[in-house]
C-alpha positions in Angstrom: 8.9 -42.2 -30.8 6.2 -40.3 -28.8 6.4 -41.2 -25.2 3.3 -42.8 -23.8 2.1 -42.1 -20.3 -0.2 -44.0 -18.0 -1.7 -42.0 -15.2 -2.3 -44.0 -12.0 -4.7 -42.6 -9.4 -5.3 -44.6 -6.2 -8.5 -43.7 -4.6 -10.1 -44.5 -1.2 -13.3 -42.7 -0.4 -12.4 -39.9 -2.8 -15.8 -39.1 -4.2 -15.5 -35.4 -3.2 -12.3 -34.9 -5.3 -11.8 -37.7 -7.8 -13.5 -36.0 -10.7 -11.3 -32.9 -10.4 -8.1 -35.0 -10.2 -9.1 -37.0 -13.3 -10.1 -33.8 -15.2 -6.6 -32.3 -14.5 -5.0 -35.5 -16.0 -7.2 -35.3 -19.1 -6.5 -31.6 -19.5 -2.8 -32.3 -20.1 -1.3 -30.8 -23.3 0.6 -34.1 -23.7 -2.5 -36.4 -23.6 -2.1 -39.5 -21.5 -2.5 -42.9 -23.1 -4.8 -43.9 -20.3 -5.9 -42.8 -16.8 -6.3 -45.7 -14.4 -8.2 -45.1 -11.2 -7.7 -47.9 -8.7 -10.5 -47.9 -6.2 -9.0 -49.3 -3.1 -12.2 -50.7 -1.5 -14.1 -47.4 -1.2 -17.4 -47.3 0.6 -18.6 -44.0 -1.0 -19.5 -43.1 -4.6 -15.9 -43.1 -5.9 -16.3 -46.1 -8.1 -19.7 -44.9 -9.4 -18.3 -41.5 -10.4 -15.3 -43.0 -12.2 -17.3 -45.7 -14.0 -19.4 -43.0 -15.7 -16.3 -41.4 -17.2 -15.4 -42.2 -20.9 -12.1 -43.6 -22.2 -9.2 -43.2 -21.7 -10.4 -43.3 -18.0 -10.6 -46.9 -16.7 -11.8 -48.0 -13.3 -10.0 -50.9 -11.5 -11.5 -52.2 -8.3 -9.8 -54.1 -5.5 -10.2 -54.8 -1.8 -8.7 -52.3 0.5 -4.9 -52.9 0.8 -3.4 -49.4 1.1 -2.0 -47.0 -1.5 1.1 -49.0 -2.3 -0.9 -52.0 -3.4 -3.3 -49.8 -5.4 -0.4 -48.1 -7.3 1.3 -51.4 -7.9 -1.9 -52.9 -9.4 -2.2 -49.8 -11.6 1.4 -50.2 -12.8 0.8 -53.9 -13.6 -2.2 -52.9 -15.8 -0.4 -49.9 -17.4 0.4 -49.8 -21.1 2.4 -46.6 -21.2 6.2 -46.6 -20.9 6.0 -43.8 -18.3 3.9 -44.0 -15.1 2.5 -40.7 -13.8 1.3 -40.8 -10.2 -1.5 -38.6 -9.0 -3.3 -38.7 -5.7 -7.1 -38.4 -5.8 -7.2 -35.1 -4.0 -4.4 -33.3 -5.9 -4.4 -31.5 -9.2 -2.0 -31.0 -12.1 -1.3 -27.9 -14.2 -2.1 -28.6 -17.9 1.5 -28.6 -19.1 2.9 -30.9 -16.4 3.5 -34.0 -18.4 4.8 -32.2 -21.5 7.4 -30.2 -19.5 8.5 -33.3 -17.5 8.9 -35.5 -20.6 11.3 -33.0 -22.1 13.7 -33.9 -19.2 13.4 -37.6 -19.9 15.2 -38.0 -23.2 18.3 -39.4 -21.4 17.7 -43.1 -20.9 19.5 -42.9 -17.6 16.8 -40.7 -16.2 14.4 -43.0 -14.3 12.3 -40.5 -12.4 11.3 -36.9 -13.0 9.5 -34.9 -10.3 8.3 -31.3 -10.3 7.5 -28.8 -7.6 4.3 -28.7 -5.6 2.7 -25.4 -4.5 3.0 -26.0 -0.7 6.8 -25.9 -0.4 9.2 -22.9 -0.6 12.7 -24.5 -0.3 14.9 -24.7 -3.4 15.3 -28.3 -4.7 18.5 -29.6 -6.3 18.4 -30.3 -10.1 19.5 -33.9 -9.5 18.6 -35.8 -6.4 21.4 -38.2 -5.3 21.1 -40.9 -2.7 22.7 -38.7 0.0 20.2 -36.0 -0.7 17.2 -38.3 -0.6 18.5 -40.1 2.5 18.8 -36.7 4.2 15.1 -35.8 3.5 12.2 -36.6 1.2 12.2 -34.0 -1.6 9.4 -35.6 -3.6 5.6 -36.0 -3.3 3.6 -38.7 -5.1 1.6 -36.4 -7.4 4.8 -34.8 -8.8 6.3 -38.1 -10.0 6.8 -39.3 -13.6 8.7 -42.6 -13.4 9.9 -44.8 -16.2 8.0 -48.1 -16.2 11.2 -50.0 -16.7 12.7 -48.4 -13.6 9.5 -49.1 -11.6 9.5 -52.8 -12.5 13.2 -53.3 -12.0 13.0 -52.1 -8.5 9.8 -54.0 -7.6 7.5 -51.0 -7.3 6.2 -49.9 -4.0 6.8 -52.0 -0.8 3.3 -53.1 0.3 4.2 -53.8 3.9 1.5 -52.3 6.2 4.2 -50.8 8.5 5.3 -48.5 5.6 1.9 -46.9 4.9 2.4 -43.1 4.5 6.1 -43.5 3.7 6.0 -46.2 1.1 6.7 -43.5 -1.5 9.8 -42.3 0.2 11.0 -45.9 0.4 10.8 -46.2 -3.4 12.4 -42.8 -4.1 15.4 -43.8 -2.0 15.8 -47.1 -3.8 15.7 -45.3 -7.2 18.3 -42.8 -6.0 20.5 -45.8 -4.9 20.1 -47.5 -8.4 21.7 -46.7 -11.7 18.9 -44.4 -12.7 18.9 -40.6 -12.1 16.2 -38.6 -10.3 15.9 -35.1 -11.9 13.9 -32.1 -10.9 11.6 -30.1 -13.1 12.0 -26.6 -11.5 8.4 -25.5 -12.1 5.3 -25.6 -9.9 3.1 -28.1 -11.6 1.1 -29.7 -8.7 -1.5 -28.4 -6.4 -1.1 -30.4 -3.2 -3.7 -31.1 -0.6 -1.9 -31.1 2.8 -2.1 -34.3 4.6 -0.4 -35.6 7.8 1.0 -33.1 10.3 1.3 -33.1 14.1 -2.1 -34.7 14.8 -3.5 -38.0 15.9 -1.7 -39.5 12.9 1.8 -38.2 13.8 2.7 -41.2 16.1 1.9 -43.6 13.3 3.8 -41.5 10.8 6.9 -41.5 13.0 6.7 -45.2 13.5 6.4 -45.7 9.8 9.4 -43.4 9.2 11.5 -45.3 11.7 10.5 -48.7 10.1 11.4 -47.3 6.7 14.9 -46.5 7.9 15.3 -50.1 9.1 13.9 -51.5 5.9 16.1 -49.4 3.6 19.2 -50.1 5.8 18.7 -53.8 5.4 17.9 -53.6 1.6 20.9 -51.4 0.8 23.2 -52.9 3.5 23.9 -49.5 5.1 26.2 -49.0 8.1 24.5 -49.3 11.5 25.9 -45.8 12.4 24.1 -44.2 9.5 20.8 -46.0 10.4 21.1 -44.9 14.0 21.9 -41.3 13.1 18.9 -41.1 10.7 16.5 -42.6 13.3 17.6 -40.1 15.9 17.1 -37.2 13.4 13.5 -38.5 12.8 12.7 -38.6 16.5 14.2 -35.1 16.9 12.2 -33.8 13.9 8.9 -35.0 15.3 9.8 -33.6 18.7 10.3 -30.2 17.2 7.0 -30.4 15.4 5.3 -31.3 18.7 7.1 -28.4 20.4 6.0 -25.9 17.7 2.4 -27.1 18.1 2.7 -26.9 21.8 2.1 -30.6 22.3 4.5 -30.4 25.2 4.2 -33.9 26.8 4.8 -35.4 23.4 7.8 -33.1 22.7 9.4 -34.0 26.1 9.0 -37.7 25.5 10.6 -37.5 22.1 13.4 -35.2 23.1 14.2 -37.5 26.1 14.4 -40.5 23.7 16.6 -38.5 21.2 18.9 -37.4 24.1 19.2 -41.0 25.3 20.1 -42.2 21.9 22.5 -39.3 21.3 23.4 -37.0 24.2 24.3 -34.0 22.0 24.0 -30.3 22.7 21.1 -30.0 20.2 19.1 -32.8 21.8 19.8 -31.6 25.3 18.9 -28.0 24.6 15.6 -28.9 23.1 14.8 -31.2 26.0 15.4 -28.2 28.3 13.2 -26.0 26.1 10.4 -28.5 26.2 10.1 -28.3 30.0 9.7 -24.5 30.0 6.0 -23.5 30.9 3.9 -22.8 27.8 3.2 -19.0 28.6 6.9 -18.4 28.7 7.4 -20.2 25.4 4.7 -18.0 23.8 6.6 -14.9 25.0 9.8 -16.3 23.5 8.0 -17.0 20.2 6.6 -13.4 20.1 10.0 -11.9 20.9 11.7 -14.0 18.2 9.0 -12.9 15.6 9.8 -9.3 16.4 13.5 -9.9 16.0 12.8 -11.6 12.7 11.4 -8.4 11.4 14.7 -6.6 11.9 17.5 -6.6 9.2 19.3 -9.9 9.1 22.9 -10.3 10.4 25.7 -10.7 7.9 26.8 -13.9 9.3 27.1 -16.7 6.8 24.3 -18.8 8.2 22.6 -21.5 6.1 19.8 -20.0 4.1 16.7 -21.8 2.9 13.7 -20.2 1.2 11.5 -20.8 4.2 13.8 -18.7 6.3 14.2 -15.8 3.9 12.4 -12.7 5.0 12.6 -9.2 3.4 14.9 -7.1 5.5 13.7 -3.6 6.3 15.7 -0.7 4.8 12.8 1.7 5.1 12.9 2.7 8.8 9.5 4.3 8.8 8.0 0.8 8.4 8.6 0.1 12.1 8.9 3.5 13.6 5.6 4.4 15.2 6.5 8.1 15.0 6.5 7.8 11.2 3.0 6.3 11.1 0.6 8.7 9.4 -2.1 6.3 8.2 -4.1 3.3 9.4 -7.2 1.7 8.0 -8.0 -0.2 11.2 -6.6 2.2 14.0 -9.3 4.7 14.8 -6.8 7.2 16.2 -6.0 8.1 12.6 -9.6 8.4 11.4 -11.8 11.4 10.8 -15.3 11.6 9.2 -15.5 12.4 5.5 -18.8 14.1 6.1 -20.7 12.2 3.4 -24.1 13.3 4.9 -23.4 16.7 3.4 -23.5 15.4 -0.2 -26.5 16.6 -2.2 -27.4 13.2 -3.6 -26.5 9.6 -3.1 -23.5 8.2 -5.1 -22.9 4.6 -6.1 -19.5 3.2 -6.7 -19.2 -0.2 -8.5 -16.1 -2.3 -7.8 -15.2 -5.6 -9.3 -12.6 -8.0 -7.9 -10.8 -8.9 -11.1 -9.1 -12.2 -10.1 -8.1 -15.7 -11.1 -10.6 -18.5 -11.2 -10.2 -20.9 -8.3 -12.3 -23.3 -6.2 -13.3 -21.4 -3.1 -13.7 -24.7 -1.2 -10.1 -25.8 -1.8 -6.8 -24.7 -0.1 -5.1 -21.6 -1.4 -2.5 -22.4 -4.1 0.4 -20.7 -5.8 -0.7 -22.5 -9.0 -4.1 -20.8 -9.1 -3.5 -18.6 -12.1 -6.3 -19.4 -14.5 -7.8 -16.1 -15.7 -10.1 -17.4 -18.4 -13.2 -15.7 -17.0 -11.8 -12.3 -17.8 -13.0 -12.8 -21.4 -16.6 -12.5 -20.2 -16.5 -9.1 -18.5 -18.2 -7.5 -21.5 -21.5 -9.1 -20.4 -22.1 -6.5 -17.7 -21.0 -3.5 -19.7 -24.1 -3.4 -21.7 -25.9 -2.7 -18.4 -23.2 -0.3 -17.2 -23.6 1.8 -20.4 -27.3 2.3 -19.8 -26.8 3.7 -16.3 -23.5 5.5 -16.8 -21.6 3.1 -14.6 -17.8 3.4 -14.8 -16.7 0.4 -12.7 -13.3 0.1 -11.0 -11.7 -3.3 -11.6 -9.7 -4.2 -8.5 -7.0 -6.2 -10.4 -4.8 -8.9 -8.8 -1.4 -10.2 -9.9 -2.5 -13.2 -12.1 -4.8 -11.0 -14.1 -2.3 -8.2 -14.6 0.6 -10.5 -15.5 -1.2 -12.6 -18.2 -2.5 -11.5 -21.6 -5.7 -13.4 -21.1 -6.4 -11.3 -18.0 -5.2 -7.9 -18.9 -6.1 -7.7 -22.6 -9.9 -7.4 -22.0 -9.4 -4.7 -19.4 -6.9 -2.8 -21.5 -9.6 -2.5 -24.2 -12.2 -1.3 -21.7 -9.7 1.1 -20.1 -8.7 2.6 -23.5 -12.4 3.1 -24.3 -13.0 5.0 -21.0 -15.3 2.3 -19.8 -13.5 1.4 -16.5 -10.9 2.4 -14.0 -8.1 0.2 -12.6 -7.4 -0.4 -8.9 -5.3 -3.1 -7.2 -6.3 -6.1 -5.2 -3.7 -8.2 -3.3 -4.0 -11.9 -3.1 -0.8 -12.8 -1.1 -0.7 -16.4 -2.2 -0.3 -15.5 -5.9 1.7 -12.3 -5.6 5.5 -12.3 -5.5 7.7 -12.4 -3.6 6.7 -16.0 -2.7 8.3 -16.4 0.8 5.6 -17.2 3.2 4.0 -20.5 3.7 0.7 -20.6 1.8 -2.0 -21.0 4.5 -5.4 -19.7 5.6 -3.8 -17.3 8.0 -1.4 -16.0 5.5 -4.1 -15.4 2.9 -4.9 -12.3 5.0 -2.1 -9.9 4.1 -2.2 -8.0 7.4 -0.7 -11.2 9.1 2.4 -11.1 7.0 5.6 -9.5 8.3 5.5 -5.8 7.5 8.4 -5.9 5.0 6.8 -8.8 3.1 3.5 -7.0 2.9 5.4 -3.9 1.6 7.2 -6.0 -1.0 4.0 -7.6 -2.2 2.1 -4.3 -2.5 5.2 -2.9 -4.4 5.2 -5.9 -6.7 1.5 -5.7 -7.5 1.6 -1.9 -8.0 4.5 -2.2 -10.5 2.8 -5.1 -12.4 -0.4 -3.0 -12.8 1.7 0.0 -14.1 3.4 -2.3 -16.6 0.1 -3.9 -17.7 -2.1 -0.8 -18.1 0.2 2.2 -18.2 -1.5 3.8 -15.3 -0.6 3.9 -11.6 -3.4 2.4 -9.4 -4.6 4.8 -6.7 -7.3 2.7 -5.0 -6.6 -0.6 -3.2 -8.4 -3.6 -1.9 -6.9 -6.3 0.3 -7.9 -9.7 -1.0 -10.3 -11.4 1.4 -10.5 -7.9 3.1 -7.3 -8.8 5.0 -6.0 -5.4 5.9 -3.7 -5.1 8.9 -2.1 -2.5 11.1 0.6 -1.6 8.5 -1.5 -1.6 5.3 -2.6 2.0 5.4 0.9 3.4 6.0 2.3 1.2 3.2 -0.4 2.4 0.8 0.4 6.0 1.7 4.0 5.4 0.8 3.1 4.2 -2.7 0.8 7.2 -3.3 -2.6 5.5 -3.0 -5.5 7.8 -2.4 -8.3 5.4 -1.4 -8.9 1.9 0.0 -12.0 -0.2 -0.1 -11.2 -3.2 2.1 -13.5 -2.7 5.1 -16.6 -4.9 5.4 -18.7 -3.4 8.2 -20.3 -5.8 10.7 -18.3 -8.8 9.4 -15.8 -10.7 11.6 -13.0 -12.8 10.1 -11.1 -13.3 13.3 -11.8 -17.0 13.5 -9.7 -17.5 10.4 -7.0 -15.1 11.5 -8.5 -12.1 9.6 -9.7 -8.7 10.8 -12.8 -8.0 12.9 -14.9 -5.2 11.4 -17.9 -5.5 13.8 -17.2 -2.0 15.2 -17.1 -0.3 11.8 -20.1 1.2 9.9 -20.3 1.8 6.2 -19.7 5.6 6.2 -16.6 6.9 4.4 -13.7 8.2 6.5 -10.2 9.6 6.0 -7.7 7.2 7.4 -4.6 9.4 7.5 -3.6 12.5 9.5 -3.7 14.7 6.4 -7.1 13.6 5.3 -5.8 12.7 1.9 -6.6 8.9 2.0 -10.2 7.9 1.8 -11.7 4.6 3.1 -14.7 3.5 1.0 -16.2 0.6 3.1 -18.3 -1.9 1.3 -22.0 -1.2 1.8 -23.0 -3.6 4.5 -25.1 -3.2 7.7 -27.4 -4.8 10.2 -31.0 -4.3 9.1 -34.3 -4.9 11.0 -36.1 -3.9 14.2 -33.1 -5.1 16.4 -30.5 -3.4 14.3 -30.2 -0.5 16.8 -29.1 -2.8 19.6 -25.5 -2.8 20.7 -23.1 -4.4 18.3 -21.9 -6.7 21.1 -25.5 -8.2 21.1 -26.2 -8.2 17.4 -22.9 -9.7 16.4 -23.7 -12.8 18.6 -26.5 -13.7 16.2 -23.9 -14.3 13.5 -21.4 -16.3 15.6 -20.6 -19.9 14.6 -22.8 -21.4 17.2 -25.7 -19.3 16.3 -25.3 -20.0 12.6 -25.3 -23.8 13.3 -28.5 -23.3 15.2 -30.0 -21.3 12.2 -30.6 -18.3 14.4 -29.7 -15.7 11.6 -32.3 -17.1 9.2 -34.9 -17.2 12.0 -34.2 -13.6 12.9 -34.4 -12.6 9.3 -37.8 -14.3 8.7 -39.2 -12.5 11.7 -37.9 -9.1 10.4 -35.8 -8.7 13.5 -32.3 -8.7 12.2 -30.5 -9.3 8.9 -26.8 -8.8 8.0 -26.7 -7.7 4.3 -23.9 -6.8 2.0 -24.4 -4.9 -1.3 -23.6 -7.5 -3.9 -25.5 -9.7 -6.4 -23.6 -12.7 -5.0 -25.7 -14.5 -2.5 -28.0 -11.5 -1.8 -31.5 -11.3 -3.2 -32.5 -8.1 -4.9 -35.1 -7.3 -2.3 -32.5 -7.7 0.4 -30.2 -5.2 -1.4 -33.0 -2.7 -1.8 -33.9 -3.1 1.9 -30.2 -2.5 2.8 -30.0 0.7 0.7 -33.2 2.1 2.0 -32.1 1.5 5.6 -28.6 3.1 5.0 -30.1 6.1 3.1 -32.5 6.7 6.0 -29.5 6.6 8.4 -27.7 9.4 6.5 -25.5 7.4 4.2 -24.8 9.0 0.8 -22.0 6.9 -0.5 -22.7 3.3 -1.5 -20.2 0.6 -2.7 -21.4 -2.4 -4.7 -19.0 -5.2 -5.4 -18.8 -8.7 -7.0 -16.1 -11.1 -8.3 -15.1 -11.3 -12.0 -15.3 -15.1 -12.2 -19.0 -15.0 -11.5 -19.5 -13.9 -15.1 -18.7 -17.5 -16.3 -20.9 -20.2 -14.8 -19.1 -22.7 -12.5 -16.5 -20.5 -11.1 -18.2 -19.2 -7.9 -20.9 -20.6 -5.6 -23.2 -17.8 -6.8 -23.3 -18.6 -10.5 -23.3 -22.3 -11.3 -25.5 -22.3 -14.5 -26.5 -20.2 -17.4 -29.8 -19.5 -15.6 -27.8 -18.3 -12.6 -25.9 -15.9 -14.9 -29.1 -14.5 -16.4 -30.4 -13.9 -12.9 -27.2 -12.2 -11.9 -27.4 -9.8 -14.8 -31.1 -9.1 -14.1 -30.1 -8.3 -10.5 -27.7 -5.7 -11.6 -30.1 -4.0 -14.0 -32.9 -3.9 -11.5 -30.6 -2.6 -8.8 -29.2 0.3 -10.9 -32.7 1.2 -12.0 -33.8 1.2 -8.3 -30.9 3.3 -7.2 -31.2 6.0 -9.9 -35.0 6.2 -9.8 -36.4 5.5 -6.3 -33.2 6.6 -4.4 -32.5 9.4 -6.8 -28.8 8.6 -6.8 -26.1 8.6 -9.5 -23.5 6.1 -10.6 -20.0 7.5 -10.2 -16.4 6.5 -9.9 -14.5 6.5 -6.6 -12.6 9.6 -7.8 -15.9 11.5 -8.1 -16.7 10.6 -4.5 -13.4 11.7 -3.2 -13.5 15.0 -5.0 -17.1 15.6 -3.9 -16.2 15.0 -0.2 -13.2 17.4 -0.4 -15.4 20.0 -2.1 -18.1 19.7 0.5 -15.7 20.3 3.4 -14.4 23.9 3.6 -11.9 22.9 6.3 -10.3 20.2 4.2 -6.6 20.7 3.8 -7.0 20.6 0.0 -8.6 24.1 0.2 -5.4 25.5 1.7 -3.0 27.6 -0.3 -0.9 26.0 -3.0 2.2 26.1 -0.8 0.6 24.1 2.0 1.4 20.4 1.8 -1.6 18.2 2.2 0.1 14.8 1.9 2.8 15.2 4.5 6.4 14.2 3.5 6.8 13.6 -0.2 6.3 10.0 -1.2 8.1 8.2 -4.1 6.1 7.2 -7.1 5.2 3.5 -7.1 8.0 1.4 -8.6 8.1 -1.7 -10.7 8.6 -5.1 -9.2 12.3 -6.1 -8.9 13.9 -7.7 -11.9 14.7 -11.4 -11.6 18.2 -12.2 -10.5 18.6 -9.0 -8.5 19.1 -9.0 -4.8 17.2 -5.8 -4.1 14.0 -4.1 -5.0 14.2 -0.5 -6.2 13.1 0.8 -2.8 15.7 -1.1 -0.9 14.0 -4.2 0.6 16.7 -6.9 0.6 16.1 -10.6 0.5 18.7 -12.1 2.8 19.2 -14.5 5.6 16.4 -14.3 8.1 15.9 -15.7 11.6 13.6 -18.8 11.7 10.6 -18.6 13.9 11.4 -19.7 17.4 10.3 -23.0 18.8 
């Protein structure tokens, strides 16, 4: 018998997300029997949006009563013999239900959950009561529960005191029953992060403590077990508060934990919480430095969140071995592009997965469908002699749907291949996926090394060529990036965006950079090709410290940049068809050309060639305008500017040729790249403990409180 599934989505003021959640349910390879959206008294357009959806979507409306009552109502209305729970702001991968159902053939299996994309720790294959009592391993949107199991246990407890932990309450009761909880060891859910240490944390802690009391009474647990669990909850929230430097809260919670259980653990953390915050910050920085060193061999408990690549390459941390840096000007020297006889235009394309730029970063963002549409620009490229460089990231290189179109272009001599690192979708997956960690320069040096190694090896496997030009996804270069690229034999980078500042998100600040090319290693073998971007207008010659203030958050909220642009005083323009009008792009190039620039870098994202993937191309009309932009710009550059369309290799060769003092003109026995570098290697094979270059994945030291 084919298993039938009812999807239950509780929604409260979820108009911004509900359509995406429902679409991910309807896109399942195992089609659900019905999708029930329970509107829990929303005051926005949630009900209106859902009501317009065709079957098998059905809207159920009720007065606000909390998520437990909404899910219970959906379960009472359900016709399927399995209930799949999905929160209104989460998403499923298409194969989620099909993969989970394969684990449900045993009638003793009452609940099947899968992995979300926001957690790193390994999860046991079967979750017993002891494991579930110790911690909550399950999120709502991962759950597929047998309807018989749900009804036998009475569904969710609807007491208001349990809001935010009502799910954990049910999972523990399932674990204590005759039914098994099994784990699908695949990431199938994109989770939108909810409660943390915030104004909700106090309520969340109270709900967690109430849950322990309720479960203790229901299952007749020993008072000692209940007391121990409650103390651990208080201690856990105290540590969260300490980590977030909510020190008064941390002190209060550790005092309570110590009063309940005067243990060394509780006493030590109480003492730590009274240390002044500046000293705590020094302690944290010192611990992070220690974390970068090789792990001890002591048999400490290891969890995936604590695993950090150990450094077996001593040059990674030895300042004396540093020979390259993209951001440290001490390593930079001019490439002398003003000596070039004519302007040169390099076209780069960020070949990457399709993802919603407004949503959190996700390990599950691996859709590369838009790569099939890259041919649309090549008709224009052929007319102007453009050989673009596709800056390919890991999801594109590792899937046939992504690499096959590029292989065909590469074999025909119509493109070149470079690399682009998106940390959140590039193995090894060790770091917490977050906004800050989306900038690779913020990762521990050994982890950044491992990800560049993995990406380089994947590109070699996919295309049979070794990439020699690199771009940091989100332009997130850091202090170690240049030296690591040098190790793997890269010859160029194109990650710098002059005049842009990403520091508010934890990224680099490029306000002091201009768009001229430069060598970023001691031996002048590695070329930086900044994106073409500049301040344009009558005020452009003012000091950077003044012009950059026009584009601060406060100024943008006051619409100062648009006012300055309308007056012709100041514009910040980047050479791209995405969000930049063609007249702005021409104005930028004229300005840069007059200032002595001879190398220009144009860029855009591959998903823009299919409407709906980026903010810049939403419709077929947008796509047509995008293609017209490219054609008009190439015509402008080759006629009015008198430039030529070239590859990055042509630029590098021309700059070397135009400089008689460049080391490449030395005799054949003179090394120009410093110490020999190993060829880029493939990513480590699964099941091995070491990568080919010796980075180990062993026990690390957790970040200090």
